[in-house]
DRENTORKOL-3810 file (N, C-alpha, C; in nm, 4 decimals):
REM DRENTORKOL-3810
@n.u->0.7080; n.v->0.2582; n.w->-0.6243; ca.u->0.7247; ca.v->0.1814; ca.w->-0.5037; c.u->0.7611; c.v->0.0394; c.w->-0.5432
@n.u->0.8616; n.v->-0.0128; n.w->-0.4797; ca.u->0.9032; ca.v->-0.1489; ca.w->-0.5114; c.u->0.8137; c.v->-0.2490; c.w->-0.4407
@n.u->0.8116; n.v->-0.3685; n.w->-0.4906; ca.u->0.7317; ca.v->-0.4741; ca.w->-0.4296; c.u->0.7725; c.v->-0.4948; c.w->-0.2846
@n.u->0.9014; n.v->-0.4916; n.w->-0.2571; ca.u->0.9509; ca.v->-0.5123; ca.w->-0.1209; c.u->0.8898; c.v->-0.4116; c.w->-0.0241
@n.u->0.8867; n.v->-0.2857; n.w->-0.0617; ca.u->0.8304; ca.v->-0.1834; ca.w->0.0268; c.u->0.6808; c.v->-0.2017; c.w->0.0451
@n.u->0.6103; n.v->-0.2345; n.w->-0.0607; ca.u->0.4662; ca.v->-0.2521; ca.w->-0.0467; c.u->0.4346; c.v->-0.3717; c.w->0.0420
@n.u->0.5171; n.v->-0.4736; n.w->0.0392; ca.u->0.4956; ca.v->-0.5895; ca.w->0.1256; c.u->0.5134; c.v->-0.5522; c.w->0.2724
@n.u->0.6097; n.v->-0.4686; n.w->0.3020; ca.u->0.6314; ca.v->-0.4274; ca.w->0.4410; c.u->0.5189; c.v->-0.3383; c.w->0.4904
@n.u->0.4532; n.v->-0.2662; n.w->0.4028; ca.u->0.3445; ca.v->-0.1763; ca.w->0.4420; c.u->0.2083; c.v->-0.2450; c.w->0.4425
@n.u->0.1949; n.v->-0.3560; n.w->0.3762; ca.u->0.0661; ca.v->-0.4248; ca.w->0.3620; c.u->-0.0049; c.v->-0.4533; c.w->0.4941
@n.u->0.0645; n.v->-0.4909; n.w->0.6015; ca.u->-0.0075; ca.v->-0.5180; ca.w->0.7265; c.u->-0.0861; c.v->-0.3990; c.w->0.7812
@n.u->-0.0540; n.v->-0.2793; n.w->0.7396; ca.u->-0.1269; ca.v->-0.1610; ca.w->0.7859; c.u->-0.2490; c.v->-0.1335; c.w->0.7007
@n.u->-0.2702; n.v->-0.2103; n.w->0.5990; ca.u->-0.3917; ca.v->-0.1984; ca.w->0.5185; c.u->-0.3785; c.v->-0.1089; c.w->0.3971
@n.u->-0.4826; n.v->-0.1064; n.w->0.3135; ca.u->-0.4771; ca.v->-0.0361; ca.w->0.1861; c.u->-0.4815; c.v->0.1159; c.w->0.1980
@n.u->-0.5196; n.v->0.1667; n.w->0.3151; ca.u->-0.5328; ca.v->0.3119; ca.w->0.3294; c.u->-0.4096; c.v->0.3795; c.w->0.3880
@n.u->-0.3045; n.v->0.3014; n.w->0.4178; ca.u->-0.1812; ca.v->0.3627; ca.w->0.4670; c.u->-0.1253; c.v->0.4513; c.w->0.3554
@n.u->-0.0767; n.v->0.5685; n.w->0.3928; ca.u->-0.0249; ca.v->0.6607; ca.w->0.2918; c.u->0.1256; c.v->0.6460; c.w->0.2756
@n.u->0.1686; n.v->0.6570; n.w->0.1528; ca.u->0.3105; ca.v->0.6486; ca.w->0.1195; c.u->0.3485; c.v->0.7714; c.w->0.0372
@n.u->0.4750; n.v->0.8071; n.w->0.0418; ca.u->0.5224; ca.v->0.9191; ca.w->-0.0383; c.u->0.5716; c.v->0.8713; c.w->-0.1734
@n.u->0.5320; n.v->0.9401; n.w->-0.2767; ca.u->0.5777; ca.v->0.9086; ca.w->-0.4125; c.u->0.6305; c.v->1.0376; c.w->-0.4763
@n.u->0.7234; n.v->1.0261; n.w->-0.5694; ca.u->0.7762; ca.v->1.1465; ca.w->-0.6336; c.u->0.6682; c.v->1.2235; c.w->-0.7093
@n.u->0.6767; n.v->1.3541; n.w->-0.7025; ca.u->0.5868; ca.v->1.4397; ca.w->-0.7796; c.u->0.6401; c.v->1.4446; c.w->-0.9223
@n.u->0.5633; n.v->1.3976; n.w->-1.0208; ca.u->0.6133; ca.v->1.3943; ca.w->-1.1579; c.u->0.6385; c.v->1.5337; c.w->-1.2173
@n.u->0.5785; n.v->1.6357; n.w->-1.1572; ca.u->0.5965; ca.v->1.7718; ca.w->-1.2083; c.u->0.7085; c.v->1.8485; c.w->-1.1392
@n.u->0.7556; n.v->1.7979; n.w->-1.0241; ca.u->0.8605; ca.v->1.8671; ca.w->-0.9492; c.u->0.9413; c.v->1.7636; c.w->-0.8715
@n.u->1.0595; n.v->1.7330; n.w->-0.9175; ca.u->1.1401; ca.v->1.6263; ca.w->-0.8579; c.u->1.1882; c.v->1.6580; c.w->-0.7162
@n.u->1.1670; n.v->1.7809; n.w->-0.6686; ca.u->1.2066; ca.v->1.8149; ca.w->-0.5323; c.u->1.0917; c.v->1.7976; c.w->-0.4333
@n.u->0.9763; n.v->1.7529; n.w->-0.4826; ca.u->0.8587; ca.v->1.7375; ca.w->-0.3968; c.u->0.8068; c.v->1.5938; c.w->-0.4018
@n.u->0.7188; n.v->1.5615; n.w->-0.3081; ca.u->0.6557; ca.v->1.4305; ca.w->-0.3066; c.u->0.5058; c.v->1.4474; c.w->-0.2881
@n.u->0.4319; n.v->1.3423; n.w->-0.3211; ca.u->0.2869; ca.v->1.3391; ca.w->-0.3083; c.u->0.2482; c.v->1.2219; c.w->-0.2191
@n.u->0.1431; n.v->1.2350; n.w->-0.1430; ca.u->0.0929; ca.v->1.1252; ca.w->-0.0604; c.u->-0.0103; c.v->1.0467; c.w->-0.1409
@n.u->0.0051; n.v->0.9162; n.w->-0.1425; ca.u->-0.0891; ca.v->0.8259; ca.w->-0.2092; c.u->-0.1133; c.v->0.7067; c.w->-0.1168
@n.u->-0.2322; n.v->0.6484; n.w->-0.1249; ca.u->-0.2588; ca.v->0.5291; ca.w->-0.0449; c.u->-0.1911; c.v->0.4087; c.w->-0.1089
@n.u->-0.1684; n.v->0.3090; n.w->-0.0268; ca.u->-0.1043; ca.v->0.1876; ca.w->-0.0772; c.u->-0.1850; c.v->0.1254; c.w->-0.1903
@n.u->-0.3160; n.v->0.1272; n.w->-0.1803; ca.u->-0.3986; ca.v->0.0685; ca.w->-0.2854; c.u->-0.3901; c.v->0.1502; c.w->-0.4141
@n.u->-0.3642; n.v->0.2814; n.w->-0.4036; ca.u->-0.3477; ca.v->0.3627; ca.w->-0.5247; c.u->-0.2176; c.v->0.3285; c.w->-0.5975
@n.u->-0.1114; n.v->0.3060; n.w->-0.5210; ca.u->0.0176; ca.v->0.2788; ca.w->-0.5851; c.u->0.0364; c.v->0.1317; c.w->-0.6190
@n.u->-0.0440; n.v->0.0455; n.w->-0.5592; ca.u->-0.0322; ca.v->-0.0973; ca.w->-0.5870; c.u->-0.1716; c.v->-0.1601; c.w->-0.5933
@n.u->-0.2499; n.v->-0.1276; n.w->-0.6966; ca.u->-0.3882; ca.v->-0.1755; ca.w->-0.7030; c.u->-0.4009; c.v->-0.3264; c.w->-0.7251
@n.u->-0.2929; n.v->-0.3907; n.w->-0.7603; ca.u->-0.2992; ca.v->-0.5350; ca.w->-0.7865; c.u->-0.2356; c.v->-0.6169; c.w->-0.6760
@n.u->-0.2300; n.v->-0.5618; n.w->-0.5561; ca.u->-0.1684; ca.v->-0.6324; ca.w->-0.4438; c.u->-0.2388; c.v->-0.7650; c.w->-0.4210
@n.u->-0.1652; n.v->-0.8654; n.w->-0.3774; ca.u->-0.2179; ca.v->-1.0008; ca.w->-0.3601; c.u->-0.3123; c.v->-1.0148; c.w->-0.2420
@n.u->-0.3039; n.v->-0.9276; n.w->-0.1423; ca.u->-0.3774; ca.v->-0.9456; ca.w->-0.0164; c.u->-0.5263; c.v->-0.9750; c.w->-0.0340
@n.u->-0.6015; n.v->-0.8968; n.w->-0.1121; ca.u->-0.7449; ca.v->-0.9251; ca.w->-0.1237; c.u->-0.7765; c.v->-1.0622; c.w->-0.1832
@n.u->-0.6894; n.v->-1.1159; n.w->-0.2631; ca.u->-0.7151; ca.v->-1.2442; ca.w->-0.3277; c.u->-0.7105; c.v->-1.3611; c.w->-0.2303
@n.u->-0.6443; n.v->-1.3412; n.w->-0.1159; ca.u->-0.6351; ca.v->-1.4470; ca.w->-0.0165; c.u->-0.7239; c.v->-1.4203; c.w->0.1039
@n.u->-0.8079; n.v->-1.3188; n.w->0.0954; ca.u->-0.8935; ca.v->-1.2832; ca.w->0.2085; c.u->-1.0380; c.v->-1.2629; c.w->0.1641
@n.u->-1.0832; n.v->-1.3416; n.w->0.0711; ca.u->-1.2220; ca.v->-1.3347; ca.w->0.0282; c.u->-1.2583; c.v->-1.2109; c.w->-0.0510
@n.u->-1.1617; n.v->-1.1488; n.w->-0.1180; ca.u->-1.1904; ca.v->-1.0344; ca.w->-0.2029; c.u->-1.1747; c.v->-0.8985; c.w->-0.1370
@n.u->-1.1477; n.v->-0.8966; n.w->-0.0076; ca.u->-1.1246; ca.v->-0.7696; ca.w->0.0613; c.u->-0.9868; c.v->-0.7721; c.w->0.1259
@n.u->-0.9352; n.v->-0.6541; n.w->0.1567; ca.u->-0.8042; ca.v->-0.6460; ca.w->0.2201; c.u->-0.8141; c.v->-0.7056; c.w->0.3604
@n.u->-0.7197; n.v->-0.7912; n.w->0.4018; ca.u->-0.7270; ca.v->-0.8504; ca.w->0.5354; c.u->-0.7255; c.v->-0.7424; c.w->0.6439
@n.u->-0.8009; n.v->-0.7638; n.w->0.7528; ca.u->-0.8005; ca.v->-0.6642; ca.w->0.8597; c.u->-0.6635; c.v->-0.6569; c.w->0.9279
@n.u->-0.6315; n.v->-0.5397; n.w->0.9791; ca.u->-0.5027; ca.v->-0.5179; ca.w->1.0431; c.u->-0.4804; c.v->-0.6136; c.w->1.1589
@n.u->-0.5851; n.v->-0.6488; n.w->1.2313; ca.u->-0.5710; ca.v->-0.7372; ca.w->1.3476; c.u->-0.5146; c.v->-0.8742; c.w->1.3097
@n.u->-0.5329; n.v->-0.9164; n.w->1.1856; ca.u->-0.4790; ca.v->-1.0454; ca.w->1.1422; c.u->-0.3265; c.v->-1.0455; c.w->1.1480
@n.u->-0.2657; n.v->-0.9297; n.w->1.1367; ca.u->-0.1203; ca.v->-0.9208; ca.w->1.1348; c.u->-0.0612; c.v->-0.8980; c.w->1.2729
@n.u->-0.1458; n.v->-0.8734; n.w->1.3715; ca.u->-0.0955; ca.v->-0.8450; ca.w->1.5040; c.u->-0.1148; c.v->-0.9600; c.w->1.6001
@n.u->-0.1739; n.v->-1.0682; n.w->1.5531; ca.u->-0.1974; ca.v->-1.1845; ca.w->1.6409; c.u->-0.0797; c.v->-1.2797; c.w->1.6369
END
């Protein structure tokens, strides 16, 4: 997942699922949470150590 895509998904929180290629079968995909594919995302560092709540992005 590119940084650009993870940034667009970040407002939905760390539990949003994304599709990633299956390393054992290139014709299939696997579902992973955003935090699984990007464990070093910047969001928690600017929100007191936790992922910002979704409501912060909708105001």
